[in-house]
C-alpha positions in Angstrom: 241.9 -4.4 122.6 245.6 -3.4 122.0 246.1 -0.3 119.9 247.6 -1.1 116.5 250.8 0.6 115.5 249.6 1.6 112.0 246.1 1.1 110.7 247.5 1.1 107.1 250.1 -1.6 107.9 250.4 -4.5 105.4 253.4 -6.9 105.4 253.5 -9.6 102.7 256.2 -12.2 102.2 255.4 -15.0 99.9 252.4 -16.8 101.6 252.9 -14.8 104.9 250.6 -11.8 105.3 250.2 -9.5 108.3 247.5 -6.9 108.4 248.0 -5.4 111.8 250.5 -5.4 114.7 250.3 -4.2 118.3 253.0 -3.0 120.6 255.8 -5.5 121.2 255.0 -7.4 118.0 257.4 -8.8 115.5 257.4 -10.7 112.3 260.1 -13.4 112.0 260.6 -15.9 109.2 263.0 -18.9 109.1 265.5 -19.9 111.6 266.3 -16.9 113.8 266.8 -15.6 117.3 265.6 -12.3 118.7 267.7 -10.8 121.6 266.7 -8.1 124.1 262.9 -8.3 123.7 260.8 -7.5 126.7 257.2 -6.7 127.0 255.3 -6.1 130.2 251.9 -4.6 130.6 248.7 -4.6 132.6 245.3 -3.3 131.9 242.0 -3.1 133.8 238.7 -2.5 132.1 235.4 -2.0 133.9 233.3 -1.8 130.8 235.2 -3.5 128.0 234.6 -2.2 124.4 231.5 -1.3 122.5 231.5 -1.7 118.8 229.0 -1.0 116.0 226.9 2.0 115.2 224.4 4.1 117.3 224.9 2.1 120.5 224.1 3.9 123.8 225.3 3.2 127.2 223.0 4.6 129.8 223.1 4.7 133.6 226.1 2.5 134.0 228.0 1.9 137.2 231.4 0.3 136.4 233.8 -0.5 139.2 237.3 -2.1 139.0 238.6 -3.3 142.4 242.3 -4.1 142.0 243.6 -3.7 145.5 246.2 -6.5 145.5 249.0 -4.0 146.2 251.4 -5.7 143.8 250.7 -6.0 140.1 252.8 -8.1 137.7 256.0 -8.9 139.6 258.7 -9.2 136.9 262.1 -10.7 137.0 263.6 -9.3 133.8 267.1 -10.6 133.8 267.6 -11.1 130.1 270.1 -13.8 129.0 271.9 -12.7 125.8 273.0 -15.9 124.0 275.3 -15.9 121.0 276.5 -12.5 121.7 280.2 -11.6 120.8 282.5 -12.6 123.7 280.2 -15.1 125.3 281.2 -18.8 125.4 279.1 -21.3 123.4 277.9 -24.5 125.0 
């Protein structure tokens, strides 16, 4: 589970309510464009997450085999539309 930015976070705007946000999150309302946003990540988990109270994990053997030699190939050429100096179509 992604780590939240602030456990006390609360954003309210009329009927829109946000209680938590993770990395690379945003709140946008109305007609808008966001430029320069990129988010890339990868996570492996051999056990997952355990929730609740008084749980015990005993004699586990967890193994993650991730030997593909290349993780998440990214072509991150951002196109910046409507920036000053760029022609409009």
